[in-house]
C-alpha positions as CSV (number, residue, x, y, z in Angstrom):
1,M,-20.9,18.0,24.1
2,P,-20.5,20.0,27.4
3,A,-21.1,18.3,30.7
4,D,-23.2,20.9,32.3
5,S,-25.4,18.9,34.8
6,G,-28.2,21.4,34.6
7,K,-28.5,21.7,30.9
8,K,-30.7,19.7,28.6
9,L,-29.5,19.2,25.0
10,F,-31.3,18.3,21.8
11,V,-28.5,16.4,20.0
12,G,-30.5,13.6,18.4
13,P,-28.3,13.2,15.3
14,R,-25.1,13.1,17.4
15,F,-26.6,10.5,19.7
16,R,-27.7,8.3,16.8
17,R,-24.2,8.5,15.2
18,I,-22.6,7.5,18.5
19,R,-24.9,4.5,18.9
20,Q,-24.3,3.4,15.3
21,Q,-20.6,3.7,15.7
22,L,-20.8,1.5,18.7
23,G,-22.8,-1.1,16.7
24,L,-25.7,-1.0,19.1
25,S,-29.4,-1.2,18.7
26,Q,-31.7,1.3,20.4
27,T,-32.7,-1.4,22.9
28,Q,-29.1,-2.4,23.7
29,I,-28.0,1.2,24.3
30,A,-31.1,1.8,26.4
31,E,-30.2,-1.2,28.6
32,G,-26.7,0.1,29.0
33,L,-27.8,3.6,30.0
34,G,-30.7,2.5,32.2
35,I,-33.4,4.3,30.1
36,S,-36.2,3.0,28.0
37,P,-35.9,2.2,24.2
38,S,-38.8,4.5,23.5
39,Y,-36.9,7.4,25.2
40,V,-33.8,6.6,23.1
41,N,-36.0,6.8,20.0
42,L,-37.4,10.2,21.1
43,I,-33.9,11.5,21.8
44,E,-32.6,10.5,18.4
45,R,-35.6,12.2,16.7
46,N,-34.9,15.4,18.8
47,Q,-38.3,15.1,20.5
48,R,-36.7,14.7,23.9
49,P,-33.6,16.3,25.4
50,V,-30.6,14.3,26.5
51,T,-29.2,15.4,29.9
52,A,-25.6,15.8,30.7
53,Q,-26.0,12.9,33.2
54,I,-27.0,10.6,30.3
55,L,-24.0,11.8,28.3
56,L,-21.6,11.1,31.2
57,R,-23.2,7.7,31.7
58,L,-22.7,7.0,28.0
59,A,-19.0,8.0,28.2
60,E,-18.4,5.9,31.4
61,T,-20.3,2.8,30.1
62,Y,-18.7,2.7,26.7
63,D,-15.3,4.4,27.5
64,L,-16.0,7.1,25.0
65,D,-14.3,10.5,24.5
66,L,-17.5,12.5,23.7
67,R,-15.4,15.4,22.5
68,D,-14.0,13.3,19.7
69,L,-17.2,11.5,18.8
70,A,-19.5,14.5,19.0
71,T,-17.4,16.8,16.9
72,A,-15.4,14.8,14.4
73,D,-18.3,14.1,11.9
74,E,-19.8,17.6,12.3
75,D,-16.4,19.2,11.7
76,R,-16.0,17.1,8.6
77,F,-19.5,17.8,7.4
78,F,-19.0,21.5,8.1
79,A,-15.7,21.5,6.1
80,E,-17.5,19.9,3.2
81,L,-20.3,22.5,3.3
82,N,-17.9,25.4,3.6
83,E,-16.0,24.1,0.6
84,I,-19.2,23.8,-1.5
85,F,-20.6,27.2,-0.5
86,S,-17.3,29.0,-1.2
87,D,-17.8,28.3,-4.9
88,P,-18.6,31.3,-7.1
89,L,-21.9,29.5,-8.0
90,F,-23.1,30.8,-4.6
91,R,-21.5,34.2,-4.7
92,Q,-24.8,36.0,-4.4
93,I,-26.0,34.0,-1.4
94,D,-24.5,35.0,1.9
95,V,-24.9,31.8,4.0
96,P,-23.7,32.5,7.6
97,K,-21.2,30.0,8.9
98,Q,-23.4,29.2,11.8
99,E,-26.2,28.0,9.4
100,L,-23.7,25.7,7.8
101,R,-22.7,24.3,11.2
102,D,-26.4,23.9,12.2
103,L,-27.0,22.0,8.9
104,A,-23.9,19.8,9.5
105,E,-25.1,18.9,13.0
106,L,-28.8,18.4,12.4
107,C,-28.9,17.1,8.8
108,P,-25.8,15.1,7.9
109,G,-27.7,13.2,5.2
110,V,-28.5,16.5,3.5
111,T,-24.8,17.4,3.7
112,H,-23.9,14.2,1.9
113,S,-26.5,14.8,-0.7
114,L,-25.3,18.3,-1.3
115,Q,-21.7,17.1,-1.6
116,R,-22.6,14.4,-4.1
117,L,-24.7,16.9,-6.2
118,Y,-21.8,19.4,-6.1
119,A,-19.4,16.7,-7.2
120,A,-21.5,16.0,-10.2
121,Y,-21.7,19.7,-11.0
122,T,-18.0,20.0,-10.7
123,E,-17.4,17.1,-13.1
124,A,-19.8,18.5,-15.6
125,R,-18.2,21.9,-15.3
126,R,-14.9,20.3,-16.1
127,G,-16.3,18.9,-19.3
128,E,-17.2,15.4,-18.1
129,T,-20.6,15.3,-19.8
130,M,-21.2,11.8,-18.5
131,A,-21.7,13.2,-15.0
132,A,-25.3,14.2,-15.7
133,E,-26.1,10.7,-17.2
134,Q,-24.6,9.1,-14.1
135,F,-27.4,10.5,-12.0
136,A,-30.1,9.8,-14.6
137,S,-32.5,6.9,-14.0
138,R,-32.2,3.7,-16.0
139,E,-35.2,2.1,-17.6
140,D,-35.4,-0.4,-14.8
141,G,-35.7,2.4,-12.2
142,T,-32.3,2.0,-10.7
143,R,-29.7,4.8,-10.7
144,F,-26.1,5.3,-11.7
145,E,-23.6,6.3,-9.1
146,A,-21.3,9.3,-9.8
147,N,-17.6,8.7,-9.0
148,P,-17.6,5.3,-7.3
149,I,-14.2,6.1,-5.6
150,E,-15.7,9.1,-3.8
151,R,-18.9,7.2,-3.0
152,V,-16.8,4.4,-1.2
153,R,-14.8,7.1,0.6
154,E,-18.0,8.5,1.9
155,L,-19.1,5.1,3.2
156,I,-15.7,4.6,4.9
157,E,-16.0,8.0,6.5
158,A,-19.6,7.3,7.6
159,N,-18.3,4.2,9.5
160,R,-15.3,6.2,10.8
161,N,-13.0,3.7,9.1
162,Y,-13.9,1.0,11.6
163,F,-15.8,-2.3,10.9
164,P,-16.2,-4.4,14.1
165,E,-17.5,-7.5,12.3
166,L,-14.3,-7.7,10.2
167,E,-12.1,-7.0,13.3
168,Q,-13.7,-9.8,15.2
169,A,-13.3,-12.2,12.2
170,A,-9.7,-11.3,11.8
171,E,-8.9,-11.8,15.4
172,A,-10.7,-15.1,15.4
173,L,-8.6,-16.2,12.4
174,R,-5.3,-15.2,14.1
175,D,-6.3,-17.0,17.3
176,E,-7.1,-20.1,15.3
177,L,-3.8,-20.0,13.4
178,D,-1.8,-19.1,16.5
179,V,1.4,-18.2,14.6
180,P,3.8,-15.2,15.0
181,A,3.9,-12.5,12.4
182,E,6.8,-14.0,10.5
183,G,4.9,-17.3,10.2
184,L,1.6,-15.8,9.0
185,Y,2.3,-16.2,5.2
186,A,2.9,-19.9,5.5
187,A,-0.1,-20.4,7.8
188,L,-2.4,-18.5,5.4
189,A,-1.2,-20.4,2.4
190,A,-1.8,-23.7,4.3
191,R,-5.3,-22.5,5.2
192,L,-6.2,-21.6,1.7
193,R,-4.9,-25.0,0.5
194,E,-6.5,-27.2,3.2
195,K,-9.8,-25.4,3.7
196,H,-10.5,-23.9,0.3
197,S,-8.4,-26.1,-2.1
198,I,-6.6,-23.0,-3.3
199,V,-2.9,-23.4,-4.0
200,T,-0.6,-20.3,-3.7
201,R,2.1,-19.8,-6.3
202,V,4.7,-17.0,-6.6
203,M,5.2,-16.5,-10.3
204,P,8.0,-14.9,-12.4
205,V,7.3,-11.4,-13.8
206,D,7.4,-12.6,-17.4
207,V,4.4,-14.8,-16.6
208,M,2.5,-12.2,-14.5
209,R,3.5,-9.2,-16.6
210,E,1.7,-6.2,-15.3
211,T,-0.5,-8.2,-12.8
212,L,0.5,-8.4,-9.2
213,R,-2.2,-10.9,-8.0
214,R,-4.6,-13.1,-9.9
215,F,-7.0,-15.8,-8.7
216,D,-7.5,-18.5,-11.2
217,R,-10.9,-19.9,-10.3
218,H,-10.8,-22.9,-12.6
219,R,-7.4,-24.2,-11.5
220,R,-8.0,-23.0,-7.9
221,Q,-4.7,-21.1,-7.8
222,L,-3.7,-17.8,-6.3
223,L,-0.9,-16.4,-8.4
224,I,1.3,-13.7,-6.9
225,S,4.0,-11.8,-8.8
226,E,7.6,-12.1,-7.6
227,L,7.7,-8.3,-7.6
228,V,5.5,-8.2,-4.5
229,D,7.5,-8.0,-1.2
230,G,6.9,-10.3,1.8
231,A,4.4,-8.0,3.5
232,G,2.5,-7.6,0.3
233,R,2.3,-11.3,-0.3
234,T,0.9,-11.9,3.1
235,F,-1.6,-9.2,2.6
236,Q,-2.8,-10.8,-0.7
237,L,-3.3,-14.2,0.9
238,A,-5.3,-12.6,3.7
239,F,-7.4,-10.7,1.1
240,Q,-8.2,-14.0,-0.6
241,I,-9.3,-15.5,2.7
242,A,-11.6,-12.5,3.3
243,L,-13.4,-13.3,0.1
244,A,-13.6,-17.0,0.9
245,E,-14.6,-16.8,4.5
246,C,-16.1,-13.3,5.3
247,G,-18.5,-13.0,2.4
248,A,-21.6,-12.8,4.6
249,S,-20.1,-10.1,6.9
250,I,-18.9,-8.1,3.9
251,E,-22.3,-8.3,2.2
252,S,-24.0,-7.3,5.4
253,I,-21.9,-4.1,5.7
254,I,-22.6,-3.4,2.0
255,G,-26.3,-3.9,2.6
256,R,-26.3,-1.2,5.3
257,A,-25.1,1.3,2.7
258,G,-28.4,1.2,0.8
259,P,-28.8,1.0,-3.0
260,L,-25.4,1.0,-4.8
261,D,-24.6,0.7,-8.4
262,D,-22.3,-2.1,-9.6
263,A,-19.1,-0.1,-9.6
264,P,-19.2,1.3,-6.1
265,R,-20.6,-2.1,-4.8
266,R,-17.6,-3.9,-6.2
267,L,-15.1,-1.3,-5.0
268,Y,-16.7,-1.4,-1.5
269,R,-16.4,-5.2,-1.4
270,I,-12.7,-4.9,-2.4
271,T,-12.1,-2.2,0.2
272,L,-13.7,-4.3,3.0
273,A,-11.6,-7.3,2.0
274,N,-8.5,-5.1,2.1
275,Y,-9.6,-4.0,5.6
276,F,-9.9,-7.6,6.8
277,A,-6.4,-8.4,5.4
278,A,-4.8,-5.5,7.3
279,A,-6.7,-6.6,10.5
280,A,-5.5,-10.2,10.0
281,M,-1.9,-9.0,9.7
282,M,-2.3,-6.6,12.6
283,P,-5.0,-7.9,14.9
284,Y,-6.7,-5.2,16.8
285,A,-6.0,-6.0,20.5
286,A,-2.3,-6.9,19.9
287,F,-1.7,-4.0,17.5
288,H,-3.4,-1.4,19.7
289,A,-1.4,-2.5,22.8
290,A,1.8,-2.5,20.9
291,A,1.1,1.0,19.4
292,E,0.4,2.4,22.9
293,Q,3.5,0.7,24.3
294,L,5.8,1.9,21.5
295,S,4.4,5.4,21.4
296,Y,3.2,4.8,17.9
297,D,6.6,4.2,16.4
298,V,5.6,3.2,12.9
299,H,8.8,1.6,11.9
300,V,9.0,-0.6,15.0
301,L,5.3,-1.6,14.5
302,A,6.1,-2.5,10.9
303,Q,8.9,-4.8,12.1
304,R,6.9,-6.4,14.9
305,F,3.9,-7.2,12.6
306,N,5.9,-7.9,9.5
307,A,4.1,-5.1,7.6
308,G,5.0,-2.1,5.5
309,F,5.1,1.5,6.5
310,E,2.0,2.4,4.5
311,Q,0.1,-0.6,5.9
312,V,0.9,0.4,9.5
313,C,-0.1,4.0,8.9
314,H,-3.4,2.9,7.3
315,R,-4.1,0.5,10.2
316,L,-3.5,3.3,12.7
317,T,-6.5,5.2,11.3
318,T,-8.9,2.3,12.2
319,L,-8.3,2.1,15.9
320,S,-11.8,3.1,17.0
321,R,-12.9,0.1,19.1
322,P,-14.9,1.1,22.2
323,N,-12.8,0.7,25.4
324,A,-9.6,0.4,23.3
325,R,-9.4,3.5,21.2
326,G,-6.1,4.7,19.6
327,I,-5.2,8.2,18.6
328,P,-7.6,9.5,16.0
329,F,-5.2,9.8,13.1
330,F,-5.6,11.0,9.6
331,M,-3.6,9.7,6.6
332,L,-3.1,10.5,3.0
333,R,-1.0,9.1,0.1
334,V,0.1,11.4,-2.7
335,D,2.4,11.0,-5.7
336,N,5.1,13.4,-6.8
337,A,2.6,15.3,-8.9
338,G,0.4,16.0,-5.9
339,N,-2.4,13.6,-6.8
340,V,-4.1,12.2,-3.7
341,S,-4.8,8.4,-4.1
342,K,-5.7,7.7,-0.4
343,R,-7.2,9.7,2.4
344,F,-8.5,8.4,5.6
345,S,-9.4,10.1,8.8
346,S,-10.7,9.0,12.2
347,G,-10.3,12.6,13.5
348,T,-11.3,16.1,12.3
349,F,-8.7,17.0,9.6
350,P,-10.6,18.7,6.8
351,F,-9.5,17.0,3.6
352,S,-10.6,18.7,0.4
353,K,-12.7,16.6,-1.9
354,F,-12.3,18.9,-4.9
355,G,-8.6,19.8,-5.1
356,G,-5.1,18.8,-4.1
357,T,-3.2,19.6,-0.9
358,C,-1.2,22.5,0.3
359,P,2.4,22.5,-1.1
360,L,3.7,23.9,2.2
361,W,2.8,20.6,4.0
362,N,6.1,18.8,4.1
363,V,4.5,15.5,2.9
364,H,5.5,16.7,-0.5
365,S,9.1,17.3,0.6
366,T,9.7,13.6,1.2
367,F,10.5,13.0,-2.5
368,D,13.6,15.2,-1.9
369,T,14.6,13.2,1.2
370,P,13.6,9.7,0.4
371,D,15.4,8.1,3.4
372,R,14.2,10.5,6.1
373,L,11.0,10.7,8.1
374,L,9.9,14.3,8.3
375,K,7.8,15.8,11.1
376,Q,5.9,19.1,11.2
377,V,3.4,21.1,13.2
378,I,0.9,22.6,10.8
379,E,-1.8,25.2,11.4
380,L,-4.9,25.8,9.3
381,P,-6.4,29.3,8.7
382,D,-9.0,28.7,11.4
383,G,-6.2,28.3,14.0
384,S,-6.5,24.5,14.4
385,R,-3.1,22.8,14.8
386,Y,-2.0,19.3,13.9
387,F,1.2,17.3,14.2
388,S,2.2,15.2,11.2
389,I,4.9,12.9,10.0
390,A,5.7,12.0,6.4
391,Q,7.9,9.6,4.5
392,M,8.3,8.4,1.0
393,V,7.6,4.8,0.2
394,R,8.2,2.6,-2.8
395,R,5.5,0.3,-4.1
396,P,6.2,-3.1,-5.7
397,T,9.2,-2.9,-8.1
398,V,8.4,-2.7,-11.8
399,P,10.7,-4.0,-14.5
400,H,13.2,-1.7,-16.1
401,P,12.8,0.7,-17.9
402,L,9.4,1.5,-16.4
403,P,9.5,4.3,-13.8
404,Q,9.6,3.0,-10.2
405,P,6.4,4.0,-8.4
406,R,7.0,6.3,-5.4
407,F,4.4,7.8,-3.0
408,A,4.5,10.0,0.0
409,I,2.6,8.9,3.1
410,G,1.4,11.6,5.6
411,L,0.1,10.6,9.0
412,G,-1.1,13.1,11.6
413,C,-3.3,14.0,14.5
414,E,-4.6,16.9,16.4
415,I,-1.9,18.7,18.4
416,R,-3.5,17.7,21.7
417,H,-2.7,14.0,21.0
418,A,0.8,14.6,19.8
419,A,2.5,14.2,23.2
420,K,1.7,10.4,23.0
421,L,3.9,10.0,19.9
422,V,7.5,9.1,20.0
423,Y,8.1,11.6,17.2
424,A,7.2,14.5,19.4
425,A,9.5,13.6,22.2
426,G,11.3,16.6,23.5
427,M,9.2,19.1,21.6
428,D,7.5,22.0,23.2
429,L,4.2,21.4,21.4
430,E,2.3,24.3,23.0
431,N,4.8,26.8,21.8
432,A,6.0,25.1,18.6
433,E,5.5,27.4,15.7
434,G,3.1,25.8,13.2
435,T,3.6,26.0,9.5
436,P,0.6,27.9,8.1
437,I,-1.0,25.8,5.4
438,G,-4.4,25.7,3.8
439,V,-6.8,22.9,2.8
440,N,-5.9,23.8,-0.8
441,C,-5.2,26.9,-2.8
442,R,-8.7,27.4,-4.0
443,L,-10.1,27.6,-0.5
444,C,-7.1,29.2,1.3
445,E,-7.3,32.9,1.9
446,R,-3.7,33.4,3.2
447,E,-2.0,36.3,1.5
448,N,1.6,36.5,0.1
449,C,2.1,32.8,-0.3
450,S,4.9,32.1,-2.8
451,Q,3.5,28.6,-3.4
452,R,0.0,29.6,-4.4
453,A,-1.2,27.9,-7.6
454,E,-4.5,29.7,-8.0
455,P,-6.4,32.5,-6.2
456,P,-9.0,31.7,-3.7
457,I,-12.5,31.3,-5.2
458,T,-13.9,33.4,-2.4
459,R,-12.0,36.6,-3.3
460,T,-11.8,38.9,-6.3
461,L,-8.6,38.5,-8.3
462,I,-6.6,41.8,-8.7
463,L,-4.5,42.2,-11.8
464,D,-1.9,45.0,-11.9
465,E,0.8,45.1,-14.6
466,N,2.8,47.5,-12.6
467,T,3.3,45.3,-9.5
468,R,4.8,41.8,-9.0
469,R,4.1,40.3,-5.6
470,I,5.7,37.3,-3.9
471,S,2.5,35.5,-4.7
472,S,1.6,35.0,-8.3
473,F,-2.0,36.1,-7.4
474,A,-3.2,39.2,-5.6
475,F,-6.8,39.4,-4.4
476,S,-9.1,41.6,-2.5
477,N,-9.4,41.4,1.3
478,A,-13.2,41.5,1.1
479,R,-15.0,38.1,0.7
480,E,-17.2,38.0,-2.3
481,L,-20.9,37.7,-1.9
C-alpha cells in the first residue's frame, strides 16, 4: 500500500484481512484509528476510500509493516490463480495476469473456491473417482470435504499461521510453571498428574510397537514410546495439556472456519493442539527476543529451548504478533523422494499445491550432506529472490530392520530480510548470484534445464528424433492460448 498522502485507495478486502489478523473487531480498530465503526464498515465493503493517513496511522498504532501485510496474501492468492489458469483446461481462454491480480485482491474467497474446485478436478483427472462424491451433498444436507489436509493448510494460511489465543494460553502456562526449558518435561508431567489425574509413562518399544504416543482414557495414562527423544516427549506432554486445558479456545478457532466435515475438523483440532505445544515449549515473547538476539541461529535456539531443529524452524514461521513480529519465514519438509509433507509460510513464497518442488533448490541436496547446513540464494522466474537454509533431520528412531526416517527441512525468507540472519553474515546479498529455480516443473518455463522432469503445461512440447538437448523436453517459446 503506497503512502501517497493525496491518494485515496479502495482496499476494503486488504483492510479487513489486516483487522482480522490483528484479532480486532470493527469497533476496536475504529477506536484505535480515531474513526467511526460505520466508516470502517464502509471501508471494508469498498464503499469508502481509505486515505494514506489512515494507513500510516494503522501502521504506527499497531506496529505493522503494511508492505508485508498488504501483499503477502494477495501474492499467494495470485500464485494459486496463476497455477490454476496455466492448466491446459483453460488453453483457449486468455486471462490477463492483471485480471488474476485484481481477482486475488478483491475476491480472496472466490480464489479459495476456485482452488478447491480445481483440486477436486485434479484428483478426478488422476483417477480418484471419489473426488466428485466428496463434494456431493449428503442426505442430511451437509457436505463432504475434499482432501482434509489441503483444507487445513488453507485455514492455517488464512490465519497466517498465527493464533493469538493459543499464544496467550501457552505463555500463561509457562508463567505459572516458572521452570527453565530443561525442567519443562517434569513440570508438564506433574501438571498432568496433579491437575488432570493423568500419569505419564515412557514405555518400551515392544509394548508400544508402531505407536509413539497413546492416551489411555480409562486408565488415565499418557504412554510415550522410548523411541521419542527428549524434545519430542516434552512436545507430546504439552499436546495433551492443550487438549485438556485449551479445548474452548481450540473450538472457538475451529468455529470461525465455518462448516467442516469430520476429517478436516479433527485434523484442524490436532494441528491447533500441536501449535499450542510448540508455543508452550518456545513461548512467544522469550522466543522472539532470543531469535532477534541470536540472529535467528536455529541450532542455538534449539539448544536454548530444548527443542529440535524442525520444531524451531516451524516455530519461526509463527512470529506474527503485532508489535513483536519476526522475519516472515517460509518452511517446508520433504522426504528423499521429493514428497512435501509440511509447508508453512508467513511471507510470500509461492508454494505449489499441485506438484513437488524444484530439484535445483538445495533442500534436496541435504540427503547427500546429512551433517551440514546448506544455504542458498534462489531466484524465481519472475525475478523475486529468496535466501534459504536447509538441513536433513532424522525423526524418531524405528527398530531394525525398518528404514530410518529422514526428512529435509528448508527455511527461507525474502532476500530483503536475509541480512538479519547469522547465516548470511559476510555475504554480498545484493550482488549474490541466485540459483534459478521454478515453483515446479509443470509451471516453470525456464529452458535448457537438465533437471526438468516434465515440460511446462503452458507451452507446446516439441519432439525431434534428430536432436537431443540438455533438457529431456523441448518446447515452444510461445505461450499456449
